All heavy atoms as TSV, in Angstrom:
chain	resi	resn	atom	element	x	y	z
A	1	MET	N	N	114.944	96.476	93.898
A	1	MET	CA	C	114.706	97.748	93.250
A	1	MET	C	C	116.042	98.523	93.260
A	1	MET	O	O	116.729	98.594	94.300
A	1	MET	CB	C	113.630	98.488	94.049
A	1	MET	CG	C	113.182	99.772	93.403
A	1	MET	SD	S	111.842	100.528	94.352
A	1	MET	CE	C	110.538	100.372	93.222
A	2	GLU	N	N	116.387	99.092	92.177
A	2	GLU	CA	C	117.660	99.796	92.058
A	2	GLU	C	C	117.582	101.137	92.746
A	2	GLU	O	O	116.461	101.670	92.970
A	2	GLU	CB	C	117.964	100.012	90.538
A	2	GLU	CG	C	118.256	98.752	89.778
A	2	GLU	CD	C	118.525	99.023	88.330
A	2	GLU	OE1	O	118.782	100.198	87.988
A	2	GLU	OE2	O	118.492	98.073	87.546
A	3	PHE	N	N	118.726	101.696	93.020
A	3	PHE	CA	C	118.782	103.008	93.731
A	3	PHE	C	C	118.075	104.087	92.911
A	3	PHE	O	O	117.383	104.923	93.501
A	3	PHE	CB	C	120.228	103.396	93.997
A	3	PHE	CG	C	120.348	104.756	94.621
A	3	PHE	CD1	C	119.973	104.957	95.930
A	3	PHE	CD2	C	120.794	105.823	93.882
A	3	PHE	CE1	C	120.074	106.197	96.531
A	3	PHE	CE2	C	120.879	107.096	94.449
A	3	PHE	CZ	C	120.539	107.268	95.774
A	4	ARG	N	N	118.285	104.101	91.645
A	4	ARG	CA	C	117.625	105.107	90.816
A	4	ARG	C	C	116.126	105.052	90.871
A	4	ARG	O	O	115.439	106.055	90.948
A	4	ARG	CB	C	118.111	104.905	89.352
A	4	ARG	CG	C	117.945	106.085	88.478
A	4	ARG	CD	C	118.791	105.856	87.261
A	4	ARG	NE	N	118.227	106.485	86.108
A	4	ARG	CZ	C	118.639	106.352	84.877
A	4	ARG	NH1	N	119.658	105.524	84.648
A	4	ARG	NH2	N	118.100	106.966	83.893
A	5	GLN	N	N	115.550	103.845	90.842
A	5	GLN	CA	C	114.121	103.678	90.965
A	5	GLN	C	C	113.632	104.128	92.343
A	5	GLN	O	O	112.626	104.770	92.473
A	5	GLN	CB	C	113.759	102.253	90.688
A	5	GLN	CG	C	114.024	101.750	89.295
A	5	GLN	CD	C	113.834	100.293	89.145
A	5	GLN	OE1	O	114.111	99.519	90.061
A	5	GLN	NE2	N	113.399	99.840	87.986
A	6	ARG	N	N	114.369	103.754	93.384
A	6	ARG	CA	C	114.040	104.170	94.752
A	6	ARG	C	C	114.073	105.688	94.884
A	6	ARG	O	O	113.233	106.296	95.569
A	6	ARG	CB	C	114.962	103.544	95.768
A	6	ARG	CG	C	114.734	102.065	95.933
A	6	ARG	CD	C	115.431	101.485	97.163
A	6	ARG	NE	N	116.481	102.293	97.719
A	6	ARG	CZ	C	117.781	102.020	97.654
A	6	ARG	NH1	N	118.210	100.936	97.008
A	6	ARG	NH2	N	118.653	102.788	98.220
A	7	LEU	N	N	115.034	106.342	94.210
A	7	LEU	CA	C	115.164	107.777	94.254
A	7	LEU	C	C	113.940	108.472	93.595
A	7	LEU	O	O	113.410	109.442	94.142
A	7	LEU	CB	C	116.453	108.212	93.552
A	7	LEU	CG	C	116.872	109.651	93.678
A	7	LEU	CD1	C	117.166	109.979	95.142
A	7	LEU	CD2	C	118.078	109.919	92.818
A	8	VAL	N	N	113.517	107.906	92.481
A	8	VAL	CA	C	112.324	108.489	91.824
A	8	VAL	C	C	111.065	108.353	92.670
A	8	VAL	O	O	110.300	109.271	92.862
A	8	VAL	CB	C	112.115	107.837	90.431
A	8	VAL	CG1	C	110.767	108.195	89.818
A	8	VAL	CG2	C	113.281	108.192	89.504
A	9	VAL	N	N	110.876	107.143	93.235
A	9	VAL	CA	C	109.699	106.904	94.051
A	9	VAL	C	C	109.761	107.788	95.330
A	9	VAL	O	O	108.761	108.335	95.748
A	9	VAL	CB	C	109.555	105.409	94.424
A	9	VAL	CG1	C	108.464	105.197	95.457
A	9	VAL	CG2	C	109.338	104.594	93.170
A	10	GLY	N	N	110.932	107.920	95.944
A	10	GLY	CA	C	111.065	108.790	97.086
A	10	GLY	C	C	110.763	110.232	96.762
A	10	GLY	O	O	110.111	110.922	97.557
A	11	ALA	N	N	111.240	110.689	95.605
A	11	ALA	CA	C	110.925	112.048	95.175
A	11	ALA	C	C	109.454	112.245	94.935
A	11	ALA	O	O	108.919	113.311	95.250
A	11	ALA	CB	C	111.691	112.399	93.928
A	12	LEU	N	N	108.793	111.250	94.415
A	12	LEU	CA	C	107.330	111.349	94.240
A	12	LEU	C	C	106.605	111.461	95.563
A	12	LEU	O	O	105.655	112.246	95.718
A	12	LEU	CB	C	106.806	110.153	93.403
A	12	LEU	CG	C	107.144	110.144	91.941
A	12	LEU	CD1	C	106.741	108.823	91.335
A	12	LEU	CD2	C	106.464	111.310	91.259
A	13	TRP	N	N	107.011	110.707	96.549
A	13	TRP	CA	C	106.406	110.781	97.866
A	13	TRP	C	C	106.673	112.104	98.516
A	13	TRP	O	O	105.787	112.661	99.228
A	13	TRP	CB	C	106.852	109.648	98.792
A	13	TRP	CG	C	106.132	108.380	98.538
A	13	TRP	CD1	C	106.626	107.169	98.080
A	13	TRP	CD2	C	104.696	108.146	98.659
A	13	TRP	NE1	N	105.609	106.264	97.961
A	13	TRP	CE2	C	104.429	106.829	98.324
A	13	TRP	CE3	C	103.625	108.948	99.083
A	13	TRP	CZ2	C	103.183	106.259	98.368
A	13	TRP	CZ3	C	102.371	108.418	99.135
A	13	TRP	CH2	C	102.129	107.091	98.758
A	14	ILE	N	N	107.858	112.688	98.318
A	14	ILE	CA	C	108.120	113.996	98.847
A	14	ILE	C	C	107.254	115.062	98.155
A	14	ILE	O	O	106.762	115.974	98.799
A	14	ILE	CB	C	109.619	114.333	98.684
A	14	ILE	CG1	C	110.432	113.454	99.654
A	14	ILE	CG2	C	109.904	115.821	98.958
A	14	ILE	CD1	C	111.929	113.564	99.511
A	15	ALA	N	N	107.031	114.899	96.836
A	15	ALA	CA	C	106.140	115.806	96.139
A	15	ALA	C	C	104.689	115.705	96.670
A	15	ALA	O	O	104.029	116.751	96.842
A	15	ALA	CB	C	106.200	115.515	94.632
A	16	VAL	N	N	104.224	114.500	96.957
A	16	VAL	CA	C	102.891	114.344	97.522
A	16	VAL	C	C	102.841	115.021	98.885
A	16	VAL	O	O	101.835	115.745	99.183
A	16	VAL	CB	C	102.563	112.839	97.697
A	16	VAL	CG1	C	101.360	112.638	98.544
A	16	VAL	CG2	C	102.348	112.200	96.313
A	17	ALA	N	N	103.852	114.863	99.698
A	17	ALA	CA	C	103.849	115.545	101.008
A	17	ALA	C	C	103.891	117.022	100.836
A	17	ALA	O	O	103.204	117.754	101.593
A	17	ALA	CB	C	105.098	115.066	101.809
A	18	ALA	N	N	104.599	117.571	99.874
A	18	ALA	CA	C	104.681	119.017	99.678
A	18	ALA	C	C	103.334	119.593	99.211
A	18	ALA	O	O	102.915	120.635	99.668
A	18	ALA	CB	C	105.754	119.345	98.657
A	19	VAL	N	N	102.666	118.879	98.315
A	19	VAL	CA	C	101.343	119.330	97.858
A	19	VAL	C	C	100.342	119.296	99.030
A	19	VAL	O	O	99.571	120.277	99.240
A	19	VAL	CB	C	100.850	118.478	96.681
A	19	VAL	CG1	C	99.383	118.749	96.404
A	19	VAL	CG2	C	101.704	118.736	95.443
A	20	MET	N	N	100.341	118.251	99.789
A	20	MET	CA	C	99.419	118.170	100.899
A	20	MET	C	C	99.788	119.204	102.006
A	20	MET	O	O	98.883	119.791	102.621
A	20	MET	CB	C	99.387	116.760	101.520
A	20	MET	CG	C	98.746	115.767	100.644
A	20	MET	SD	S	97.040	116.169	100.207
A	20	MET	CE	C	96.244	116.051	101.843
A	21	ALA	N	N	101.079	119.457	102.226
A	21	ALA	CA	C	101.487	120.429	103.213
A	21	ALA	C	C	101.098	121.824	102.805
A	21	ALA	O	O	100.814	122.667	103.677
A	21	ALA	CB	C	102.956	120.342	103.485
A	22	SER	N	N	101.034	122.064	101.527
A	22	SER	CA	C	100.634	123.440	101.064
A	22	SER	C	C	99.176	123.742	101.331
A	22	SER	O	O	98.762	124.907	101.358
A	22	SER	CB	C	100.896	123.583	99.577
A	22	SER	OG	O	100.028	122.778	98.804
A	23	THR	N	N	98.361	122.689	101.588
A	23	THR	CA	C	96.953	122.918	101.893
A	23	THR	C	C	96.701	123.096	103.402
A	23	THR	O	O	95.582	123.397	103.793
A	23	THR	CB	C	96.109	121.730	101.407
A	23	THR	OG1	O	96.443	120.579	102.152
A	23	THR	CG2	C	96.271	121.517	99.922
A	24	LEU	N	N	97.725	122.868	104.231
A	24	LEU	CA	C	97.576	122.982	105.657
A	24	LEU	C	C	97.809	124.436	106.093
A	24	LEU	O	O	98.589	125.159	105.500
A	24	LEU	CB	C	98.571	122.085	106.397
A	24	LEU	CG	C	98.353	120.604	106.318
A	24	LEU	CD1	C	99.532	119.856	106.907
A	24	LEU	CD2	C	97.065	120.200	106.999
A	25	GLU	N	N	97.173	124.778	107.212
A	25	GLU	CA	C	97.411	126.086	107.835
A	25	GLU	C	C	98.546	125.894	108.832
A	25	GLU	O	O	98.869	124.805	109.252
A	25	GLU	CB	C	96.167	126.578	108.516
A	25	GLU	CG	C	95.012	126.814	107.573
A	25	GLU	CD	C	93.753	127.247	108.289
A	25	GLU	OE1	O	93.824	127.413	109.517
A	25	GLU	OE2	O	92.757	127.397	107.585
A	26	SER	N	N	99.181	127.026	109.224
A	26	SER	CA	C	100.303	126.894	110.139
A	26	SER	C	C	99.909	126.659	111.566
A	26	SER	O	O	100.754	126.390	112.418
A	26	SER	CB	C	101.166	128.180	110.030
A	26	SER	OG	O	100.348	129.288	110.412
A	27	ALA	N	N	98.637	126.773	111.890
A	27	ALA	CA	C	98.196	126.551	113.266
A	27	ALA	C	C	97.980	125.050	113.528
A	27	ALA	O	O	98.049	124.197	112.620
A	27	ALA	CB	C	96.912	127.332	113.502
A	28	VAL	N	N	97.615	124.723	114.753
A	28	VAL	CA	C	97.312	123.350	115.140
A	28	VAL	C	C	96.030	122.960	114.448
A	28	VAL	O	O	95.068	123.760	114.411
A	28	VAL	CB	C	97.161	123.270	116.687
A	28	VAL	CG1	C	96.754	121.845	117.106
A	28	VAL	CG2	C	98.468	123.662	117.375
A	29	PRO	N	N	95.946	121.753	113.896
A	29	PRO	CA	C	94.727	121.324	113.193
A	29	PRO	C	C	93.509	121.373	114.134
A	29	PRO	O	O	93.557	120.785	115.231
A	29	PRO	CB	C	95.022	119.919	112.760
A	29	PRO	CG	C	96.484	119.749	112.812
A	29	PRO	CD	C	96.986	120.727	113.807
A	30	SER	N	N	92.444	122.052	113.680
A	30	SER	CA	C	91.315	122.206	114.549
A	30	SER	C	C	90.122	121.334	114.081
A	30	SER	O	O	89.123	121.251	114.757
A	30	SER	CB	C	90.863	123.646	114.583
A	30	SER	OG	O	90.527	124.071	113.286
A	31	SER	N	N	90.259	120.697	112.901
A	31	SER	CA	C	89.155	119.869	112.448
A	31	SER	C	C	89.738	118.488	112.058
A	31	SER	O	O	90.932	118.308	111.894
A	31	SER	CB	C	88.489	120.528	111.233
A	31	SER	OG	O	89.393	120.581	110.124
A	32	ALA	N	N	88.817	117.567	111.827
A	32	ALA	CA	C	89.195	116.219	111.416
A	32	ALA	C	C	89.838	116.288	110.005
A	32	ALA	O	O	90.760	115.490	109.727
A	32	ALA	CB	C	88.017	115.292	111.447
A	33	ASP	N	N	89.353	117.164	109.172
A	33	ASP	CA	C	89.886	117.269	107.799
A	33	ASP	C	C	91.381	117.700	107.862
A	33	ASP	O	O	92.227	117.134	107.154
A	33	ASP	CB	C	89.071	118.312	107.025
A	33	ASP	CG	C	89.506	118.437	105.601
A	33	ASP	OD1	O	89.807	117.411	104.952
A	33	ASP	OD2	O	89.557	119.603	105.093
A	34	ALA	N	N	91.662	118.703	108.661
A	34	ALA	CA	C	93.044	119.165	108.756
A	34	ALA	C	C	93.948	118.130	109.411
A	34	ALA	O	O	95.095	117.954	108.995
A	34	ALA	CB	C	93.107	120.459	109.557
A	35	ALA	N	N	93.406	117.408	110.383
A	35	ALA	CA	C	94.185	116.334	111.007
A	35	ALA	C	C	94.484	115.210	110.003
A	35	ALA	O	O	95.589	114.647	110.028
A	35	ALA	CB	C	93.430	115.789	112.223
A	36	ALA	N	N	93.509	114.896	109.180
A	36	ALA	CA	C	93.719	113.870	108.139
A	36	ALA	C	C	94.765	114.302	107.139
A	36	ALA	O	O	95.598	113.489	106.710
A	36	ALA	CB	C	92.413	113.570	107.474
A	37	ARG	N	N	94.763	115.543	106.788
A	37	ARG	CA	C	95.784	116.080	105.858
A	37	ARG	C	C	97.172	115.988	106.481
A	37	ARG	O	O	98.118	115.622	105.820
A	37	ARG	CB	C	95.466	117.503	105.467
A	37	ARG	CG	C	94.308	117.658	104.578
A	37	ARG	CD	C	94.069	119.120	104.248
A	37	ARG	NE	N	92.813	119.273	103.531
A	37	ARG	CZ	C	92.261	120.421	103.304
A	37	ARG	NH1	N	92.850	121.503	103.723
A	37	ARG	NH2	N	91.120	120.521	102.651
A	38	LEU	N	N	97.275	116.343	107.742
A	38	LEU	CA	C	98.533	116.248	108.437
A	38	LEU	C	C	99.021	114.797	108.531
A	38	LEU	O	O	100.206	114.514	108.334
A	38	LEU	CB	C	98.422	116.863	109.866
A	38	LEU	CG	C	99.667	116.849	110.695
A	38	LEU	CD1	C	100.770	117.675	110.043
A	38	LEU	CD2	C	99.382	117.363	112.085
A	39	PHE	N	N	98.085	113.857	108.761
A	39	PHE	CA	C	98.424	112.440	108.769
A	39	PHE	C	C	98.959	112.008	107.394
A	39	PHE	O	O	99.935	111.269	107.328
A	39	PHE	CB	C	97.200	111.660	109.154
A	39	PHE	CG	C	97.451	110.132	109.164
A	39	PHE	CD1	C	98.205	109.562	110.184
A	39	PHE	CD2	C	96.950	109.356	108.183
A	39	PHE	CE1	C	98.452	108.210	110.194
A	39	PHE	CE2	C	97.182	107.987	108.202
A	39	PHE	CZ	C	97.950	107.408	109.209
A	40	VAL	N	N	98.360	112.454	106.312
A	40	VAL	CA	C	98.836	112.083	104.987
A	40	VAL	C	C	100.224	112.628	104.740
A	40	VAL	O	O	101.088	111.949	104.178
A	40	VAL	CB	C	97.848	112.626	103.932
A	40	VAL	CG1	C	98.429	112.469	102.535
A	40	VAL	CG2	C	96.544	111.844	103.984
A	41	VAL	N	N	100.515	113.832	105.199
A	41	VAL	CA	C	101.856	114.400	105.035
A	41	VAL	C	C	102.882	113.559	105.806
A	41	VAL	O	O	103.924	113.238	105.297
A	41	VAL	CB	C	101.869	115.855	105.533
A	41	VAL	CG1	C	103.307	116.381	105.617
A	41	VAL	CG2	C	101.071	116.759	104.634
A	42	ILE	N	N	102.539	113.167	107.041
A	42	ILE	CA	C	103.469	112.343	107.839
A	42	ILE	C	C	103.681	110.982	107.206
A	42	ILE	O	O	104.828	110.507	107.111
A	42	ILE	CB	C	102.918	112.230	109.270
A	42	ILE	CG1	C	102.980	113.538	109.981
A	42	ILE	CG2	C	103.650	111.150	110.064
A	42	ILE	CD1	C	102.214	113.628	111.278
A	43	VAL	N	N	102.653	110.342	106.723
A	43	VAL	CA	C	102.789	109.027	106.071
A	43	VAL	C	C	103.604	109.154	104.787
A	43	VAL	O	O	104.467	108.310	104.506
A	43	VAL	CB	C	101.409	108.394	105.779
A	43	VAL	CG1	C	101.529	107.174	104.897
A	43	VAL	CG2	C	100.743	108.005	107.084
A	44	ALA	N	N	103.395	110.198	103.994
A	44	ALA	CA	C	104.126	110.397	102.726
A	44	ALA	C	C	105.600	110.584	103.036
A	44	ALA	O	O	106.463	110.033	102.322
A	44	ALA	CB	C	103.543	111.524	101.961
A	45	LEU	N	N	105.921	111.375	104.075
A	45	LEU	CA	C	107.328	111.583	104.410
A	45	LEU	C	C	107.943	110.281	104.979
A	45	LEU	O	O	109.112	109.988	104.670
A	45	LEU	CB	C	107.455	112.688	105.440
A	45	LEU	CG	C	107.193	114.093	104.890
A	45	LEU	CD1	C	107.232	115.117	106.017
A	45	LEU	CD2	C	108.175	114.474	103.786
A	46	PHE	N	N	107.185	109.492	105.701
A	46	PHE	CA	C	107.676	108.213	106.162
A	46	PHE	C	C	107.986	107.298	104.972
A	46	PHE	O	O	109.041	106.678	104.943
A	46	PHE	CB	C	106.612	107.555	107.085
A	46	PHE	CG	C	107.006	106.122	107.448
A	46	PHE	CD1	C	107.985	105.841	108.342
A	46	PHE	CD2	C	106.319	105.100	106.828
A	46	PHE	CE1	C	108.286	104.529	108.675
A	46	PHE	CE2	C	106.593	103.784	107.138
A	46	PHE	CZ	C	107.584	103.484	108.078
A	47	LEU	N	N	107.076	107.199	104.039
A	47	LEU	CA	C	107.322	106.325	102.861
A	47	LEU	C	C	108.476	106.836	102.025
A	47	LEU	O	O	109.272	106.030	101.488
A	47	LEU	CB	C	106.056	106.245	102.014
A	47	LEU	CG	C	104.908	105.439	102.606
A	47	LEU	CD1	C	103.656	105.561	101.776
A	47	LEU	CD2	C	105.304	104.004	102.772
A	48	ALA	N	N	108.641	108.161	101.910
A	48	ALA	CA	C	109.801	108.707	101.227
A	48	ALA	C	C	111.107	108.308	101.902
A	48	ALA	O	O	112.071	107.899	101.233
A	48	ALA	CB	C	109.695	110.245	101.135
A	49	GLY	N	N	111.076	108.357	103.227
A	49	GLY	CA	C	112.276	107.918	103.977
A	49	GLY	C	C	112.599	106.458	103.791
A	49	GLY	O	O	113.719	106.050	103.651
A	50	VAL	N	N	111.561	105.649	103.748
A	50	VAL	CA	C	111.745	104.190	103.591
A	50	VAL	C	C	112.356	103.910	102.201
A	50	VAL	O	O	113.316	103.132	102.088
A	50	VAL	CB	C	110.444	103.430	103.754
A	50	VAL	CG1	C	110.541	101.975	103.262
A	50	VAL	CG2	C	110.001	103.409	105.220
A	51	TYR	N	N	111.837	104.572	101.167
A	51	TYR	CA	C	112.378	104.337	99.839
A	51	TYR	C	C	113.753	104.914	99.668
A	51	TYR	O	O	114.621	104.310	98.983
A	51	TYR	CB	C	111.414	104.917	98.767
A	51	TYR	CG	C	110.318	103.944	98.422
A	51	TYR	CD1	C	109.053	104.057	98.975
A	51	TYR	CD2	C	110.550	102.949	97.503
A	51	TYR	CE1	C	108.060	103.158	98.687
A	51	TYR	CE2	C	109.539	102.051	97.178
A	51	TYR	CZ	C	108.322	102.169	97.745
A	51	TYR	OH	O	107.326	101.242	97.455
A	52	LEU	N	N	114.026	106.066	100.235
A	52	LEU	CA	C	115.318	106.685	100.060
A	52	LEU	C	C	116.388	106.029	100.901
A	52	LEU	O	O	117.535	105.877	100.395
A	52	LEU	CB	C	115.279	108.187	100.346
A	52	LEU	CG	C	114.430	109.030	99.366
A	52	LEU	CD1	C	114.324	110.448	99.859
A	52	LEU	CD2	C	115.043	108.985	97.958
A	53	LEU	N	N	116.095	105.677	102.138
A	53	LEU	CA	C	117.087	105.122	103.009
A	53	LEU	C	C	117.196	103.605	102.928
A	53	LEU	O	O	118.248	103.036	103.196
A	53	LEU	CB	C	116.834	105.543	104.449
A	53	LEU	CG	C	116.815	107.038	104.705
A	53	LEU	CD1	C	116.411	107.346	106.129
A	53	LEU	CD2	C	118.164	107.650	104.372
A	54	ASP	N	N	116.112	102.952	102.579
A	54	ASP	CA	C	116.016	101.470	102.407
A	54	ASP	C	C	116.605	100.761	103.619
A	54	ASP	O	O	117.591	100.006	103.519
A	54	ASP	CB	C	116.703	101.047	101.135
A	54	ASP	CG	C	116.367	99.640	100.714
A	54	ASP	OD1	O	115.373	99.097	101.215
A	54	ASP	OD2	O	117.128	99.045	99.922
A	55	PRO	N	N	115.962	100.891	104.814
A	55	PRO	CA	C	116.485	100.277	105.990
A	55	PRO	C	C	116.425	98.753	105.861
A	55	PRO	O	O	115.416	98.165	105.524
A	55	PRO	CB	C	115.625	100.786	107.124
A	55	PRO	CG	C	114.308	101.126	106.424
A	55	PRO	CD	C	114.707	101.561	105.033
A	56	LYS	N	N	117.514	98.108	106.252
A	56	LYS	CA	C	117.635	96.650	106.234
A	56	LYS	C	C	117.276	96.044	104.900
A	56	LYS	O	O	116.793	94.916	104.796
A	56	LYS	CB	C	116.717	96.050	107.326
A	56	LYS	CG	C	117.163	96.425	108.717
A	56	LYS	CD	C	116.282	95.757	109.756
A	56	LYS	CE	C	116.680	96.223	111.132
A	56	LYS	NZ	N	115.841	95.596	112.157
A	57	ASN	N	N	117.471	96.775	103.806
A	57	ASN	CA	C	117.215	96.336	102.401
A	57	ASN	C	C	115.806	95.793	102.261
A	57	ASN	O	O	115.566	94.864	101.526
A	57	ASN	CB	C	118.204	95.264	102.009
A	57	ASN	CG	C	119.609	95.831	101.877
A	57	ASN	OD1	O	119.788	96.972	101.420
A	57	ASN	ND2	N	120.616	95.061	102.233
A	58	VAL	N	N	114.827	96.445	102.887
A	58	VAL	CA	C	113.436	96.055	102.773
A	58	VAL	C	C	112.942	96.198	101.337
A	58	VAL	O	O	112.261	95.324	100.793
A	58	VAL	CB	C	112.598	96.895	103.726
A	58	VAL	CG1	C	111.095	96.620	103.527
A	58	VAL	CG2	C	112.973	96.600	105.155
A	59	ILE	N	N	113.262	97.307	100.696
A	59	ILE	CA	C	112.806	97.546	99.326
A	59	ILE	C	C	113.631	96.782	98.319
A	59	ILE	O	O	113.111	96.206	97.359
A	59	ILE	CB	C	112.872	99.072	99.039
A	59	ILE	CG1	C	112.016	99.855	100.066
A	59	ILE	CG2	C	112.388	99.364	97.609
A	59	ILE	CD1	C	110.557	99.491	100.130
A	60	SER	N	N	114.950	96.781	98.503
A	60	SER	CA	C	115.836	96.119	97.513
A	60	SER	C	C	115.644	94.618	97.445
A	60	SER	O	O	115.756	93.998	96.422
A	60	SER	CB	C	117.274	96.448	97.855
A	60	SER	OG	O	117.516	97.807	97.765
A	61	ARG	N	N	115.308	94.033	98.578
A	61	ARG	CA	C	115.195	92.570	98.678
A	61	ARG	C	C	113.971	92.121	97.924
A	61	ARG	O	O	113.941	91.103	97.289
A	61	ARG	CB	C	115.141	92.155	100.147
A	61	ARG	CG	C	115.199	90.686	100.319
A	61	ARG	CD	C	115.300	90.251	101.791
A	61	ARG	NE	N	114.276	90.962	102.540
A	61	ARG	CZ	C	114.484	91.439	103.748
A	61	ARG	NH1	N	115.656	91.343	104.318
A	61	ARG	NH2	N	113.541	92.019	104.430
A	62	GLY	N	N	112.866	92.832	98.013
A	62	GLY	CA	C	111.640	92.471	97.328
A	62	GLY	C	C	110.845	91.484	98.116
A	62	GLY	O	O	111.323	90.830	99.085
A	63	PRO	N	N	109.594	91.274	97.741
A	63	PRO	CA	C	108.680	90.405	98.544
A	63	PRO	C	C	108.948	88.919	98.361
A	63	PRO	O	O	108.626	88.122	99.234
A	63	PRO	CB	C	107.299	90.748	97.997
A	63	PRO	CG	C	107.532	91.274	96.638
A	63	PRO	CD	C	108.872	91.930	96.649
A	64	PHE	N	N	109.556	88.490	97.300
A	64	PHE	CA	C	109.705	87.061	97.001
A	64	PHE	C	C	111.167	86.685	96.855
A	64	PHE	O	O	111.492	85.768	96.115
A	64	PHE	CB	C	108.932	86.679	95.738
A	64	PHE	CG	C	107.470	87.046	95.814
A	64	PHE	CD1	C	106.977	88.052	95.032
A	64	PHE	CD2	C	106.651	86.377	96.677
A	64	PHE	CE1	C	105.624	88.370	95.071
A	64	PHE	CE2	C	105.305	86.714	96.760
A	64	PHE	CZ	C	104.790	87.709	95.972
A	65	SER	N	N	112.075	87.349	97.571
A	65	SER	CA	C	113.492	87.060	97.399
A	65	SER	C	C	113.883	85.676	97.963
A	65	SER	O	O	114.857	85.089	97.469
A	65	SER	CB	C	114.344	88.124	98.105
A	65	SER	OG	O	114.073	88.094	99.476
A	66	GLY	N	N	113.161	85.152	98.906
A	66	GLY	CA	C	113.476	83.839	99.480
A	66	GLY	C	C	113.007	82.679	98.656
A	66	GLY	O	O	113.272	81.516	98.932
A	67	ASP	N	N	112.234	82.923	97.623
A	67	ASP	CA	C	111.647	81.905	96.786
A	67	ASP	C	C	112.571	81.381	95.681
A	67	ASP	O	O	112.205	80.482	94.953
A	67	ASP	CB	C	110.359	82.389	96.161
A	67	ASP	CG	C	109.242	82.647	97.163
A	67	ASP	OD1	O	109.436	82.162	98.322
A	67	ASP	OD2	O	108.308	83.335	96.838
A	68	GLU	N	N	113.745	81.960	95.570
A	68	GLU	CA	C	114.628	81.585	94.482
A	68	GLU	C	C	115.256	80.256	94.716
A	68	GLU	O	O	115.514	79.737	95.675
A	68	GLU	CB	C	115.702	82.645	94.264
A	68	GLU	CG	C	115.120	83.962	93.848
A	68	GLU	CD	C	116.219	85.020	93.760
A	68	GLU	OE1	O	117.403	84.691	93.942
A	68	GLU	OE2	O	115.864	86.155	93.514
């Protein structure tokens, strides 16, 4: 995956995290619904980091790179 494509996907995950974060209150989550929203924000930010930073070329290498 090229850097430009990874940048777009990372930006989309950041947008998902921003939308979900806007639905959270600033206090500690008191219900399962709020905890689930917080979990989605954390996962979206993690995926954005993976796509933007591409540790150990996980994204660039692709799933079938050894089959060539």
